[in-house]
N, C-alpha and C positions, 0 to 999 in steps of 0.2 A: 567487469570490475566495480566495485562499490567504493565510492569516495565521497567527500565533502563537496558541497556544492561551490562553484566559483563564478566570477563575473561572466565568463565566457558561455556559462549555461543559460543565462537570462533569456535568450531568443527562444531556446528549447522550452524552458518553463512556459513561456507565452504560448507557444505552439501546443504544448501539452494540456493547458488549462483552458485554452480557448477552442479546442477540438471537439466538434460534435460527435465524432466517432468515439472517442475516449470517454465522453460523458454520457454515452446513451443510457447507461444504467445509474448514473450519478446525479440526476436532476438537471442536467444540461450544462453546457458550457458557459464560462463567464465571458463578457465582451471583451475582444482584443484590445480596444482602446482603454478601458478600464484597466486592464492587466499593465499595459505599457506605462500607465500613470502610476500604479500603486505597487508594483513589484520592486522589492529591494534590488540593489545591484548584484548580490549574489543571494538569490532566494533560498529559503528553506535550510538555513544553517542553524541547526541544533542538535543535540545529541538524539540519535535514532533516526536521523533524516539522512537518506543516502541518495546521492545520484548514481544511476546505473549508466556505465561508461562503455561504450564499445568502440573501440579503435580510435579513442580520443574524443568521441562525441557523445553527449547525453541522449539516451534512448528511453530513459524512464527514470521514475523516482520510487523509493520505498520508504514508508514511515513505520516506526515502531514507537509508539507513545502510550503512555497510561491513559486509560479510558476513564477519567474522573467523572465525567458525565456521559451517560449513555441511555439510550431509550429502554434498554433491557437490564434488569438487576443482575442477571448472571455475568454481565461483561464489566460492571462498574468496579474499578481499581484494578483491573488486570491490563496487561499490555495489549495493545491492538495493532494488528498489522494492516497496513494499507499500501497499495501500489498502484501506479499508473504508468502505462507505456505508450510510446508513440505508435500509432498504427503500422508504421513500416517496420516496426520490430515485432509485430505479432506473429506468433505461429512458429517461431523457431526455438523455443524452449528458453529464452533468455529470462522470462518472468520467474519461471521454476528455479532456474540456477541462482538468479539474483536474491529472491525470497528466501531460498534454502541458506545462502551465505548469511544474509541479515539475521536469520533466526539463529544460525551457529554463533554470530557475533553477540547476539542477545543472551544466549545460554552461557557464554563466557562471562559477561558482565553481570547478569543477574541469574545465576544458576538456580533452578529449582522454581521458576516463575512460570505460570501458564500464559498462554497468548490467545486472544480471540481474534476472529475475522468475521465481517459482516459483509454480505453481498446479496444482490438480488437473485431469486432462484431462476430468473430468466436469463441470467448471465451465465451460460452454460460452461464457458471457457473458465471463468472464475471459480465456479463450483468444482470443476474438474482439477484446477490448480490447487485448491483447498484441500481436497481429498489427497492429492499427491504429496502435499506438505505435512500430511498427518492430522489435519483438523477433522473432528467429528461433530456431527450435529447436535447442538444443545437445544434449539428451538427454532420454529418459523414464526414470523409475525408480520404484520401488515404496517407499513409506513411509506411516507412519500409515495402514495399512490400505487404501491407494488409489494408483492410478497418478498420478504426479506428472509435470509438464512443466517443464523448465528452459529459459527463453529467455534470449537475449542481445541487448542492443542495442549495436551496435557504437559505438565512441567517435566523437563528432563532432569533426571536424577544426576547430580554432579558425581563424578567419580571420587571414591574414598581416598 
């Protein structure tokens, strides 16, 4: 289930953002003590930000936000999909299901808009998920000391 974040999710946000496993391809985790000091009571509350809830507990987060600044011109101005899941939720298809639901929501709110996704090519699971969600390669580039992949999900044509 996708929902807005709540105060009860704060500990899971700290765990997610401080996890070395989660941030293997994202430049490394943030220090737990820093997160404890800085995170809002209910982190990540804005349109396009979702908590992925399984049986009443947060297992991940999905972000859909406008890429106003991006390293690649092909992505600027487009909606950007991002996702993070706790390691205990990996390998069960939750990311595919939750991202598909978030993209369905996006298509209802902003029909006809393309979506981009960037991931490291070394992140095989993320590359597989991007393909499953309908993203196709626009380009590869080098950033953050690694090869990156930029994919595009073409706009879904709204029904007449």
